[in-house]
C-alpha positions in Angstrom: 0.0 0.0 0.0 2.8 2.4 0.9 4.5 1.7 -2.4 1.3 2.3 -4.3 0.8 5.7 -2.6 4.4 6.7 -3.2 4.1 5.8 -6.9 0.8 7.7 -7.3 2.5 10.8 -5.7 5.4 10.6 -8.1 3.2 10.2 -11.1 1.1 13.2 -10.1 4.3 15.3 -9.6 5.8 14.4 -13.0 2.4 15.0 -14.6 2.3 18.5 -13.2 5.9 19.4 -14.0 7.8 18.0 -16.9 11.0 18.1 -14.9 9.6 16.4 -11.9 11.3 18.9 -9.6 10.1 21.2 -6.8 12.9 23.7 -7.2 12.1 27.3 -8.1 12.8 28.0 -11.7 12.6 24.4 -12.8 9.3 24.7 -14.8 9.7 24.9 -18.5 6.2 24.0 -19.6 2.8 23.1 -18.2 1.8 19.6 -19.4 -1.5 18.6 -21.0 -3.9 17.2 -18.3 -2.7 19.4 -15.5 -5.4 21.1 -13.3 -4.9 24.4 -11.5 -7.0 25.9 -8.7 -6.5 29.6 -8.1 -7.7 32.5 -6.0 -7.7 35.9 -7.9 -8.5 39.5 -7.2 -9.0 42.3 -9.7 -9.0 45.9 -8.7 -9.6 49.1 -10.8 -9.8 52.7 -9.8 -11.0 55.5 -12.1 -11.5 59.3 -11.4 -13.4 61.3 -14.0 -13.6 65.1 -14.0 -16.3 66.7 -16.3 -16.8 70.4 -16.0 -17.6 71.1 -12.3 -18.6 67.5 -11.6 -16.2 64.7 -10.5 -16.9 61.0 -10.4 -14.9 58.3 -8.6 -15.3 54.7 -9.8 -14.0 51.5 -8.3 -14.4 47.9 -9.3 -13.3 44.8 -7.3 -13.7 41.2 -8.3 -12.7 38.3 -6.0 -13.0 35.0 -7.7 -12.1 31.3 -7.7 -10.7 29.7 -10.9 -10.5 26.1 -12.0 -8.2 25.6 -15.0 -7.5 22.6 -17.1 -4.7 22.3 -19.7 -6.1 21.0 -23.0 -2.6 21.0 -24.5 0.8 21.8 -23.3 0.7 25.5 -22.1 -2.9 26.0 -23.2 -5.4 26.3 -20.4 -9.2 26.7 -20.3 -10.7 27.9 -17.0 -14.0 28.6 -15.4 -14.0 31.6 -13.0 -16.7 32.8 -10.7 -16.9 35.2 -7.8 -18.1 38.3 -6.1 -18.1 41.6 -8.0 -18.4 45.0 -6.4 -18.6 48.2 -8.4 -19.0 51.8 -7.1 -19.6 54.9 -9.2 -20.4 58.0 -7.2 -23.3 57.2 -5.0 -24.3 54.1 -7.0 -23.1 50.6 -5.8 -23.5 47.3 -7.6 -22.8 44.0 -5.9 -23.4 40.5 -7.3 -21.9 37.5 -9.1 -19.5 37.5 -12.1 -18.9 34.3 -14.0 -16.8 33.7 -17.1 -14.9 31.2 -19.2 -11.3 32.0 -20.1 -8.6 30.7 -22.4 -4.9 31.4 -21.7 -1.7 30.5 -23.5 1.5 30.3 -21.4 4.6 31.5 -23.2 7.9 30.7 -21.5 10.0 33.7 -20.6 12.5 31.8 -18.5 12.7 28.8 -16.2 9.6 29.1 -14.0 8.3 32.3 -15.6 5.6 32.6 -18.2 3.6 35.4 -19.9 0.0 34.1 -20.2 -2.2 36.3 -22.4 -5.9 35.4 -22.2 -9.4 36.2 -23.4 -12.6 35.7 -21.4 -16.4 36.0 -21.8 -19.2 35.7 -19.3 -22.0 37.4 -17.5 -22.7 39.7 -14.5 -25.8 39.5 -12.3 -25.9 42.1 -9.6 -28.1 44.4 -7.5 -27.7 48.2 -7.8 -28.4 50.5 -4.9 -28.7 54.3 -5.3 -29.7 56.8 -2.6 -33.0 58.3 -3.5 -33.3 61.1 -0.9 -35.1 61.1 2.5 -33.0 58.1 3.6 -34.6 55.8 1.0 -32.6 53.6 -1.4 -33.6 52.9 -5.0 -32.8 49.3 -6.1 -32.3 47.9 -9.6 -31.4 44.5 -11.0 -28.3 44.5 -13.2 -27.6 42.0 -15.9 -24.7 42.4 -18.3 -22.6 40.5 -20.8 -18.8 40.8 -20.1 -15.8 40.4 -22.2 -12.1 40.8 -21.1 -8.5 40.4 -22.1 -5.5 40.0 -19.7 -1.7 39.9 -20.0 -0.7 37.9 -16.9 2.8 37.1 -15.6 3.0 33.7 -13.9 5.9 32.8 -11.7 6.1 29.2 -10.5 7.6 28.7 -7.1 7.9 24.9 -7.7 5.9 22.3 -9.4 2.8 23.1 -7.3 2.5 26.7 -6.4 2.5 29.9 -8.6 1.9 33.6 -8.3 0.2 35.7 -11.0 -0.1 39.5 -11.7 -0.9 41.7 -14.6 -3.2 44.1 -16.3 -6.8 43.2 -17.3 -9.2 45.2 -19.5 -12.9 44.6 -19.0 -15.9 45.5 -21.2 -19.4 45.3 -19.7 -22.7 45.9 -21.6 -26.1 45.5 -20.0 -29.1 47.1 -18.4 -30.3 48.0 -15.0 -34.1 47.5 -14.3 -35.8 49.1 -11.3 -36.9 46.4 -8.8 -40.4 47.9 -8.5 -40.8 48.1 -12.3 -40.0 50.9 -14.6 -37.9 51.8 -17.6 -34.6 49.9 -17.9 -31.4 51.9 -18.3 -28.7 50.4 -20.6 -25.0 51.0 -19.9 -21.6 50.3 -21.4 -18.4 50.5 -19.4 -14.7 49.8 -20.0 -12.3 49.3 -17.1 -8.6 48.8 -16.9 -7.5 46.8 -13.8 -4.7 45.0 -12.0 -5.2 41.3 -11.3 -3.2 39.3 -8.8 -3.6 35.7 -7.9 -2.2 32.6 -6.2 -2.6 29.1 -7.5 -2.0 25.4 -7.0 -1.3 22.8 -9.7 -2.2 19.2 -9.5 
């Protein structure tokens, strides 16, 4: 039994790392069949000044990603998590889910640039102060498209860190909860994404 467990562990290690080593800088490619589980956070801050009015916008997404490598260095992932956007007095909070494809290009041992494209949807609740202490609520639904240019650094054959810019396009509509006319919107955000992952 001990021998079987040991052999299974070695097989998984070689499967996740073509060199079969845990040393930093030893990763030269990510093999087909490898899974990755990652925690990621995206943050964007924007300040707009129009005549005498100013508007501060912030967007934060905290998500979990499960990635599978269909080919060496080509990963397909499903990501889902909590999205929070604030623009002036308006605040949106809800779920953002997307499918992503990334290709890992080796820059050096243990270091890759992984450009990617993603598409998904946003379902959120919008709250806006309406005066007199009341709050106006709307349901928000949007289609989302994004591109990213991620730097991935492998600390061994299991753990890696990621960081890089992301550009997010959202197009959708906000519908008042009590009924009424929907308001469409289109937004583009530039953001910084950081993450931590585990390969197996």
